[in-house]
Phi, psi and omega in degrees: 000163181241080186283158173261357170225162184290118182216163179276089183218152178285128186292343183285341185276120185255356184263000182232129174235141178241118183254140170248099188300125176267335184272356181228067181290152176301153182298330176216160184262170174306312182300314181297317184286326176294315180300311182297313186291320185273355171256001179275169175231112357285165183284146179218160172219141181287138182290342181298339181276002168298329201264060162276193182300316181294315182297322178296319178295318179297322180293323177297324177293321177302315183297340180264359179287152180292337182281332188273089186287331190305318182296314182293317182293318179292320180298315177297320178294320180293321177303323183288331192244356190303320182295319178294317179301314181294318178300317183286330187260327181048052190284141167266342178221134171249122179250122183242125175275132178060054189293330181053234181281348180062021185290316177293328182294338177303328177300316178293314182300316182295319181294319181293314185286350172280340184252346183211161191282341185208165181198144172250135184241128180239087177279140177242122181204156179270352180262113178298318181297317180299317179296315182294311183296316179294319180298317177299314183293315182291325179294327177289320186282326187238084178308324181282358185274134172249132186240126170243092184274144182242114178276090190196166169281178186300308184298315180297318181295319182294336180272356183287153185298333178300332179259311190297319189261002181283124182265349181288161178295134187236145167246117175271136187230131175221095187256180172087358184074013183295340176302336179289348177285356182246144171291176188298316182295318179295319180296317178297320179295317180295313180293329175293325175297319172302312182305321182291342177268357187264141168274174185299330183264000180280161182226162183229127176245118187240129173259132183219136180280150185250157172300136180203189183298145187294327182293319177300316177295318182296315181296325182299331183250010177219060183296149186295334180280348177079018182290320178297325177296317177297319178301314179298312180294338183300334180298327177290323177296321178297317181294319176306314185288315187275331187238016177051049179266174185230043177291128172264107186298337179290346181262010176231148180229149180280135171220135176222138181208161181260129175259105183293333180293322181261358181054048182211150166280138171243131173253133182230159164246123181252133175284129183283346182209163172289129186202161174242132181239115177284139171240092193293327180294338179259358185052050187223138171242124184259128178264135176238132170279162176298129182070014173290144188255145168242116177286118183253336180199144164246153175220096183287147179246134192252153163264168175300322180293320179296321177294320179296323178294317179301311182296321181293318180292337178270011175067041174234173180229132179283122174271320179218141173235108182262135179209150175283174182300321182278359177056036179287336188206157178231143165246119179256125179250115189231161176229163176302144178291000000 
């Protein structure tokens, strides 16, 4: 690969570049968000900081657990509709938010390259390891594919010249139900940011988890092997490493539950004891009461009507709404209004 930052990649590969945008920095830093979140009442931490190298590996393990249905259901749904999506969009460029391992996206890449001689893929992710590993794998599998990977958050990546200045027809992709990690206003703003990068002929493919029975939802975020618990606790390990903090992960426990009033899963870390934790890089000591909670992630579950409202408020129109018979998951295919 030909990286723009120092990364573990083979120098012989010329079709893949990994960019770390300097002109599109995140709106706030880890230090700022940790200080704000852990001094708030109640305490919170942003879920994007789960995803260092260890966190990315743990998430891939979560997706393989029998309890975590979204990955399997979405993959099966995408297999069924991928040819139609490609026919309707005819993309010369695929831009993916939160690309991760890009495993589901391979279905799209294969379908496009079966119909045309070349394609450019622009994955956006905060995990360097995920981008490098996926880039190596995809470059080997698809020789006609050119990859411009962006090591950035969603807003920063969408503003990069790889996306902003591209005149070719584009398909924007946001899979995995990750849109549920944002409250309504945040989700509208993110999808509106995608909309502002779209030309009249561009399209948007959104994966969203649906409201369903509470037990299925509960099990999906409380797997028997405890992998989701390790993933949740990993945010504390990231803070220890990056901000010279002294969190003892053994003194916190994972809890996840479904709130039917808000139609969302909430993931929390609960302190098992009253304690003080120094975060030396911030010159801050955080006090925790026994059983005090830190909200680390929400995962909203949508109705069909809720998804239609989101798309409409972001100035788009739904062209296709794909869902399995049990309505466990939705793929929304939309165009600019």
